[in-house]
N, C-alpha and C positions, 0 to 999 in steps of 0.2 A: 635715394644713395648719395652718401658725400662724395666727393670727389677722390679722396685717397686710394679706395680700393680699385676705383674704375682704371685710374691712371696707373696703377700697380702694376696691372696684369698686362699692361703696355709697353713695361719699360725694362731695358735689358739687365740693369741692376737696379733692383728696387727693395724697399723696406715692407714688412708686413704688419707690424703693429708697434706700439709704443713701449716704454718702458719705466721701469723705477731706479731713480739715480740714488738716492740712499732712503731706506724703508721709511723713514719718518717723514720725510719732506712731502710726500703725496704727490711726488712728480711722476707718478706711473701712469700709463695710459695705454690702453690696446683697444682694436678694435676687431672685428670679424673679417675684416678685409685681407685677403691672402696675398701673398708676394711672390716674386720670383727670384731665386737665389742665383747671383752672377756666376759666371762661367769660373770653373777651378782654374787656378794656376799653380805653377809649380813652388815649393816651399823654398825659401832661401835659409830657414834653421832646419836642424834636425828633425826628425821624424819619430818621436816616441811614440809608443803603442797607444793605439786609440781603440777602446773597447766599452762596451755598455753592460759590463757585470753589475749585479746587485753589490752593495756594500753597505757599511755601516758608518760610523765616524770617520770623517777624514783625517788622514794622517798627516800631521804637521808638527814640527818641533817648538811651535808657538802658542803659548797660553791665550786665548782669545781674550782682547780687550774687552771691558765693559762699554756696552753701547753699539748701537748701530754704524759701526766702521766697516763699510762695504771695501774691500780693499783689493790688493794686487799678489799674484802669485803665479809663479811659473817654474820651471825646472831650472831657472837660473835666479828666482826670487830669493831674497836672502832671509832664510828662515831660523837664524839662530837667534837664541833668547835675548831679551834685551828688555829694555825700558818700554811701557807702551807710550802710544802718543800723548802729548801733554793734553791734547783735546780731541776727544772721540768726534769721527766725522760726521755724525749726525748732530753735533752740536756748533759746527761751524758757522760762524755770524755771517750774515749778508750785509756787508757794509754800506750806509749811505753813500759813500764815496764812489763806490763802484757802481750803484744804481744810477747816481747823478752824474759821475762824471768817468765812467770806466771808458776805455778804449778798446776797441776790436782788434784782435790779433791779425796782422796783415801777412804771416808766414805761413798760413794754410792756404797755399796755393799749390798748383799742380803745373808738372810739364805740358809744352804745346800752348794754346791759345785756348783759354777760359771765355766765359760769357756771363749774360745775364741769367735769372732765374727763367725756369719753363724750359724752352725748346732748346735742344742741345747745340753747343757753339759749332759752326762749319767755316770750312775752307772752300771756296768754290771755284778757285781760280787761280793759277801762277802765271807769270810772265819773269822775263828777263830784260832788264832795261838798258840802255847806250852804256852807262859804265859798268856795265856787268853783273849788278847787283840782282837777286832775285827779290820779286815781287809777290805778296799774298794778299787776295782780298776774301771777305766773306762775312760772317754773322759771328762777330766775337768782339769782346770788350777788355780782355785784359791778356798781358803777355808778361808772365811772373806777377809782380807786384803792380805793375804799371799799367794805368787805366788808359785805353788807346781808342782811336777810329780803327773800324775793320780795315785797314790798309797798312800791311806790314812789309818793310824791308829787311832782307839779309844783306849785312854790309861785310860779311866775311867773318864777323867774330860772333854774330848771334841775330835773331828776329828783334827789331825794334820797330816802333810805330814810323811809318814815312810821315816827315814832318809836310810833305807836300801838298796833303790835303787839309787845305785852311779853311773848309767851309763848312760848317755844321750840317750834317744829314738829317734830314727831317724824318727818314727812315734809316737808321744806321746798318743798312745791309748793302754790300756789293758783290754781284754775281760773275762779273768778268772784267779784265785788265787787258790791256795791250799796249805795248812800247815799242818804238820803232827806233833806228839808229842814229835818228837826228835829236832824241830828247823829248820826242812829243809821248805822252802817256795819255790814255782813254780809260775810262771806267764807266760801268753801268750800274746804277743800282737796282734793288729788287725788294718786292713787297710780298710776303706770305698771304696776305689778306687782300679782299676778300677771297671766298672761296672759287669764285669765278675768275680763272687766269687773266681773262681778256678785260677784267674790272679793274685789275692792280694797275696802280701809277708807277712809272718808273722815268728815272733822267739818264742821260748820257752826257758825262762830264769829259772834258778836255783840257789838259794842262800843255802850253806849248812855249816852255821858257818860263814861265809865270804860274800863276796860280790857276786853279780848275774853274773853268766857266760850263755851263750847261749849253751845250751846244743842240740838245733834242730832249723832248719829253716824248713819253710813248704809253701804251696801255699793254699790258703782257709781260713778258718777261724775256730778258737776254740771255742766252747761254755762253756764247763765244764771239770773240772779237778778235780782228787781224789786221795789221798793216800789209797793205798789198799795191805796190807800184806807186807809193806817196799816198794812196787813199785809204780811209779808214774803213773796213766791212764790217758788218754788225749783224749777227744771226740769232735766232731764237723764236719763240712764239709770241708775235707781237706787232704793233701797228704804230707807226709814228704820227704823233698828234698833228693834224693837218696836211699829213701825206698817205692817203690812203691808197695810192696805186703802188706801193713799195713793201706790201706785207712780209714778215718774217726774214728779210733779207733786204739790208738796205745799205747804201754805200755814200761816204760823206769826203768831198774833194777838198776840205778846207773853208769852204764858203757855203756850198748848198749839198742838199741830199738828192740822190737819185737811185734809181732803181739799178739792179746789176746790169752790165752791157747786155743788148739784145731784148731785154724785157724782164718783167717781175717773176717771182718765183712763183709757182702754182702749187699749191698744196698745203699740208698741215702746218709746216714748220722747216726751220734750219737749226740744228745743232752743233754743228762741227765746222770750223775754218781752222786750216792748218796750211801753211804755206810749205811746200815740198819741191826743192831744185828749182825755183823761179815759177812754180805752177800752184795755184790756189785750190785747194782740193774743198769741196763742200759737201756735208754729209746732212740728211736730215728725213723728211718724209713727204716727198713732192713728186709731182710726175712731169714739170716742167720749168726750165730756168733758161733766163736767156734766151727765150725764144726756142730753144731745143728741148725736146722729148727727152727727160732723163729721170729714171726712176731712183730716187733717193740717194745716188752718189753721181756727182759731176766733177768736173775739172775744168778752170779758166786759166790759159797760158797767155793771157794779156791780148789775143788776138781772137781765139775762137774757143767755142765749148766743146767738150767732150763728155759724153755721157758713159756712165760704167753701171749700168742697171742691175739694181737689186731689188726684185720686185718683194712687195709685200713687205717691206722691211721700214723701220724706223732707226737710222743710223745716227749713232750718238758719238762716234768716234773714228778717225783715219789716222793709220800710220803706215810707213814704208821701212821694212827692216833693213838690215846690214846686205841682203841680199838683193835688194831693188823690189823685193815682191810687196804689194799692197794689201792692206788689211783692212777690215771694216768692223767695228763693235758697235752693238747696239741691241734692238729688241727685234728677234727675227730669228728663223730658220731657215736652212737651206737643205736641197735634197728631200723635201717633203718630210723631215724629221720633225715630230710634235713634242719631243722629249728633249733634245739637246738643240744648240743653238748658240746665239749670241756673239758669234766671230765667223768671218768668212774670209778666204784669200782669193784675189783675183788670179785667174790662171792665164790671164791674156785675152780670153774671150768670153770667160763666165766665172761667177762665183761659187767657191767650192767649201765645203766643211774642213775645219781644222783638226785633223785625227780625233773624231769623236764629237768636239765641240764642247759645249759647258752646259752643266744642268745642275737642279735642285733637285731635291726629294721627289716632287709632284709637278714640277713644270720646268721647262727650258731657262737655261743663263740669260742672263742679261749682262753686257758689257757697257759701263759708263765711260770708261777712257783707256787709251792705248798711248803708251810711250814705248820708244827705242833706246836702250843703253847699251855700249858695247856689240851693236848690231845686233841685239835681241831684243825679242817682242816681249815686254811688260802688260799684264793685262789686269784692270781692276773692273768689279761690278757687283753682281750679286749672283753668286752660286756656291756651290757647296762640292762639286766635283768637276774635274778636267778630263776629257778623254771618254767620256761616256756617262752613262746614269750612274747614281752613287752605287749601285749593287754591280755593276759592270765590272769583271775582274780585271779589266785592262785599265779602269778609270783609276785616278788619285783623287784624295780629298784635299781639298784646295779651297779656304772659305775666303771665297771674295778675292783673292790675289794670286796670280799664276804667271808664270813665265814660258814662253814658246822658245825652246832653244835646241839645236842639233837635232831637229826631228821629233822631240818629245815634249811632252808637258812636265812642268817642275812647280810644286807649290811653293808660295813664299811665305807660309805661315802655319803655324801647327793649329789645327782644329781646336785640340783641348786646351790652349792657351788663350784664355780670354781677359778682357780687362772690363771692369764696370764702370758705371757712369754714372752722376747724380743729377743728370737731366733728362727730360722727356725725349723720347726717339722716337719717329714715326714708325721706323721699321719699314719703309717703302723700298721696294725692288727696282722699281724704274718702269713696270709694266700696268700701274694701276689706273693712269690717267694721263691727261696733259701736263700737270705739275707735278708727277712723281719723280721726274728725273732729279729735280731740285730738292727732294728730300731722300735720295737715294743716299747709304751709307758711305760709300766711296765715291768723290767726286772728280778728282783729277790726279793725274799722274804728270810728273814733270821730269824729263832727264836734264841735268846740269853736269855735264862731264861723267866722273865715275858715280856722281849722287844720283840718286831718283827719289824724289820727293812725292809723297803721298797726301792729299788733302781731302777732306770730307767730314762727316759727323762723327766719327768712331773714337772710342775712348783711347786706343793703343791698338797695338799689333805683336802678334806672337808673344803675348806675355809683358810687352814693354808699353808702359803707360806713356802717354803723349796726346793730348787731348787735341783732336782736329787736323794735326800735322806730325809728319814723321818722316824720316830719312833711311832709305836702304843703302848702306856703304858698299864700299869696292869690296868689301868681303862678305857679302849678305848677310849683314848684321843690321837688325833694326835699331836706329838711334833717336831715343829722345830729344825733342828740341826744347832747349831752356833747362835751368834747374828745377828738380821736382818739388822743393819745399816739402810742408807736412801735411798737405790736403789729400784727400782720399778719392779714390778711383771707385766710384759707388757711393750709396748714402746708407750713414749709420742706422741701424735698428733701436739699438740699446746702450744706454751709458750707465756705468755705475763708479761711486767714490768710495775710495777706503785704504786700508793699509797703513802703515806707519806714516807716510806723506800724505795721506789722504789725496791720492793721485786719480784722474779720471781713468776710467777704464772703458772700451769700445768693444762692442761685438755686432756682427751682422750685416749683411748688404755691401760688403767692401771688398774688394780685390786686391787692392794695392793702396798700403800709406806711403805716399813719396813714391820713390822708387822699389820700396819693398814689398814684395809677394806676400800677403797676408794668408792665402790658402785657409779661409774660414777659421782663422784663429781669433781668440780675444786679445786685444790689443792694450799695454799699458802706456800712459804718457810719462816718461820721465822729465819732462820739462825742454827737452831738445829734440827727442826723436820718440817714435813709438816701438815698442818692445814688445813682441810676441809673448803671449802668456799660456804655456802649455801647448800641448799638442793641437792638430786641427780638431775643432768641432765633429764628431761622427756625422757622415754625409747623409747617412739614413734617417738622422734625427732632424727635425726642423724646430728650431729653437727660437723663441720669441724674445725671452727676457734674461738680463743678467743682473746680479747682485754679487757681495764681495763683503766675507766676514771679516772680523777685527783681526783675524790672523793672516789676512792676505790670501785666503781661499775662495776661487769664485764658485758660483752656483748658477746654473742655467735651467729656465723655465722652458720646456720643449714638448712638442707632440711626439711621441715615440713611433719606431717602424709600426704601421698595422700588421697584423696577423692573419694573412688570407683576405677574405671579404669583410672583415671587421673594421669599424671606423677606429682611427689610432688614439690610443691611450695616452694621458699626459703623464710626465716624469720630470723629474728635478736631477740633473746630472751635477756632480760635484768632481775637481780635479784632485785624484788621489795617486800617488808616486808616477805622475806623468801620464796618466790616463783618465779619461773621463767615464764616471762610473755612476750607476743609477743609485742614488738616495732613497733607501727605504723601497717601499712598494710604487706600483704605478698606479694612477686614477683613472679607472674605467669610465668616469663621466664625460672625460677630454683631454685636451690638451692644457697644459699649464700656462696662464695667459701673464701672470705677474709673481715674482718671487722678491723676496726683502728681508732683511735682519732687523729684527726689533731692537729697541736702546739696551735690552738686556742680552743680546746677543743671538738669540734664538731665530732660526730659519722659519720663515711663512710661506706658503705658495698658495694661489688661488687659480681657477680657471673652470673649466668645464664646457658643456655645450646645452642641451636640453636642460640638464642638471648642472647646476654649479656646485663649487665647494669651495671651502677655505681649510686648510690643514696647517698645523704648526709642528716644529721639530718636538718631539719625545723621544728623548735617549737617541736610538739608532733609527727612528723611524720618522715620518710624517704623519700624524693623526687628524683625521678629519674633526674639525671644532664647528664647523657649519655649513648648512646646504641651502640651495636655493633653488627656484624654479626657472632659471636661465644663468648664462654665463657671467661668473664674476670677472670682471676685467682689469681692476685697479684695487691698491691697498695702500694705507698710507697710516704711519703711527705717530703718536704724540709724543712728542719729546719731553720725557718724564725723569726724575732723579732715580739713582739705583737704588733699588728695593722696592719702589713702588711697583703696582699693578702695571702692566702694559695696556695701554688702549689704543684702539686703532678704529679706522672707518675703511668699509670696502663699496666698491660701486660696480654697477655693471649692468647686464641686460636681463633684469628679472623684477617681479613683483612681489613676490613674495621669500621671504629669509626665515628658516627655522619654524615655518608655519604661520608667521604673522606677517600682515601687510608692510611692505617695505619697497616701495617703487623706487628703483635703482641704487638705493645707499642702505647700508644698516652699519651699527655701530657696537664694538665689542668695549665694555667698561671695565674689563679686567676680570670680570666674572661671569656675565651672561650677554647675550646679544639683545638688542633692542632698535626700535624704529627712530628714525628722526622726522617726527612730525609725520606729514602725509607723504614724505619722499620728494623726488624730483620727477618733473614733467621732462619726458624724453629718456634715452638711452644714455647712462652715464660713462663718459670715455676716462674720466680720470678723477683723482680724488686729492686731497691735500688736508693736513690737520694742523693749525697754527699752535704756535706755543701757549696763546691766551685761551685755548680751547675752541676757536672759532673752527668749522670745518666748511671746506671749499669743495666744489663738484662742478666739471663741466659735460656738456652733453654733445651727443654726435647729432649732425645736421641729417637727421633722418626722416623729415617730413612731419615731425610732430608740432603741432600749433602751439604756440605761446611758450616755447621751452626756453628755459635760461641759458645763456653762453656761458657765464660764470656765476654760480649761485654760492651764497655764505648762509651757513645755519648758525645763527647766533645763541644757539639754545633753546628758543621758542619758534622761529619760522624763517623758511628761506628768502632771500632778497637776491636779485641779479644785480652784481655790481659792475658788470661789463659796460660802463659808461664813462665818460660820453663816446668814447671811440675805441673798438668798433661800434659797440652799443648792441642792443639786442634787437637786431634785424634780421630779415629773412634775406639773409645774403650769402648764407651756407658756412658761416664761421663756425670752426668748431676747436677746441684746444685738446689736444692729445697728450699735453702733459703738463702737470701743476706741482710748485715747489714752493713751500712757506716757509720762510724764516724770518723771526723778528717781526718787524710792521708789514713784510712785504710778502706779497703772493705773486711769482712769476709764472704766466700762462703763456704757452707756446704750442703751435699748431698751425692751422689755416685760417687766416684772416688778412683780407687784403682790401683795408680800408682805402677811400681817395687820396689820403695824405701819402700814400705810396711807403708809409713805415709799416712794415708787415711783419706778421706770423709771432713776434715775441712782445709780450707785454708784461706792465707790471702794476698791481694793486696795491697802494700805500696806506688803505684804510681810508682814503679820500677820495682820490683819483685814480683812474685807470687808464693808462696811456703806453705808448709804444716805449720799450727799453731801450735808449740809445739808438733807435731808429730802426730797430729791429732787424730780423734776418730775411735776405731776400730769396726765397725759395718757394718751390711749388708746395711743400708743406714742411714745417719742423715736427719732428717725430718725437724727440726725447730732449730733456734737460738735466742738468747735475751740477750740484756748488762744490767744486773743490777746493783745495787748499790754495789754487793760483786763480781762481776766479771761476765764473759761471761757463758752462759749456753746454753746447745744442748740436743735436744731430738729426738728420732728415736729409732731404732732398735740396741741401744748401747750397747756393752760388756766389752769395753776396752777403756782406753785413754791414750795417750801418746805414745812416740816412741818405736820402738821394743825392745830397750836395757832397758827401763824404763817405762814399762805398770803398769796401776793399773786396778784393777777391777772396772768398773763403768756402772752400770747395767741400762738401760730404759733411761738414763740420765748423762749428762756429765758437769762438772763445772771447769772452768778454772779461778785460783783466784791469 
């Protein structure tokens, strides 16, 4: 199995297949991997009717242009008659200057803190320094357009990189920060590997009026630090190198390290340190600290330890509200509940449940942090209901954020207003193992006057996109941190180019474009912003692919809603009078994997399952023109002058086409289907048809021996041209999208060579190498050549070479 479908099942917002950008480019790609649609969001534009009735020809006031001009449409699209574009979009050239000297667009950023490809960015901890500025640390690499170390400061006007961290971190992650009134700042580094938590290396850094210096190294992970009585306390699951006598809780006096007063902590670990009215509260999972028996909660007042026993608990957070009541949050239940838990209040003698506690659908809730603002307790963690189990009539829906105020629970977010992400998210709750807390979505709450900051690995809250950091203001409104840019919350599935401006269009896998809630709409770039095209795509249809005709009318290749227990059929939806309508009949063979318009302006569709199909527009219908013994995943047209027969190549998961042997590829010569030699070794993901008649095909990493990564058909034989890098090696490389123009073939997908120039490559007929440093992503799903340059979609985080990367989230643009 190749990597993409496996990861797709684990993402919050993920794409399932590749796409066709312009029908003749061959930049189509699909796989059989399923994806997960992002959580729905509230639309910010009008809601036209969304239906799936059968229709005939789409109604528009524009005569289609000749050629494959996949283009733009919406209820606001200009459909008045006028001159066609000077150059059909399928004929756009790919200039050598763009390939050799193009620059990556640095405006495709998002609010909050963005990061590297792969694991989602995180904020692990907050603090306030001696000047009153807020500090944030974690695993992130960008604030807006600026590349930063993971140490940020809010100076009153916005978040910036803290200039104090003048050392390059070997592992650019910080898990904890603490600052005192004298200007001292302490930091703890963090490593997510190796799997064994106690084999991970870390450092403790201290700045005391100058630069940061290493004051200790350790194995494990630090969760919390605090200054108390002039000393630095450090808590976590760790052991200081050379200091085995102080596991999980250690104190630094400015010169030496020592165990907590009275003796070392005994137990699994400590996770919380908070100073409350000159008393230091300690939470974790332990049985003894300072020589005093204490179960998971204890307090040090500078002279003696006091136990607040919470049996069989792992305590992640402690806080005292405006009434003076002490609360504990973490992984536990009280009063013998097995369905709810996560939070408890100290009665003066014992811990008690808080109005039914917190719960998930099938297990108890987990609290990762607590904070008090305006005397009210705010709770973050992993839970879906507060005040009981989800089906309890007294419980309220609360997706991981709640407030205990006035003796009742209040939700701080709408469960239906989600935000997508372009990063892989572990989706851990905090109860899966010793390191699970560091992978929880909600990490920290921090009260700063009327402001409440939330940090973690989330993409946003309550429909407000703001990656990893967000603010709840005094009016209980969630406020994004920083300017939104034009990046995506989510990962794009399909791109298409067309319309009078040959603009790029985007579909699938995205909840927000910048600050704009997309609500499962097609988007068009107008050069400065993303413009919604038509109504939301019907929720009951799963649409894989996008194409746009010369008049600016989009077409979607979809899996239609299944009837009863029958498998879903395929269908093409087109935009007609502000509603999505089924064009022609459905395909019983299975879903539509790819769609495109040929140079003559006719619509083609292909797909299927155990039986594949290729269909072409004929009047008001799609007529099947060819069948195969497996799914057809991609198609591409040859650029031909007006009036000449249309030629195309199809690729997929088949060994026979129209009854003749055809391993993965077949060719339509304008009159009949024909094989291309012996075909391709392996399952074909994408195909491209060059102007000189050469045909290109890429294959899936499905374990097939000796498969070509990028094969070229010269009319007589197939040759792998993916050399010298990444090269035909058994490294899992697979290109999901191919685009051929002039002398170039652009290949994009999953390719991580040792040079770190990833995922986007170009073949110029002689050499095969990274295109301008590539796109740093888990994978690149799609590509398109528009009037303003090359576009790439997928789980993208950055673009460019290692020495000059820019933040580019969910989409990338070379111009």
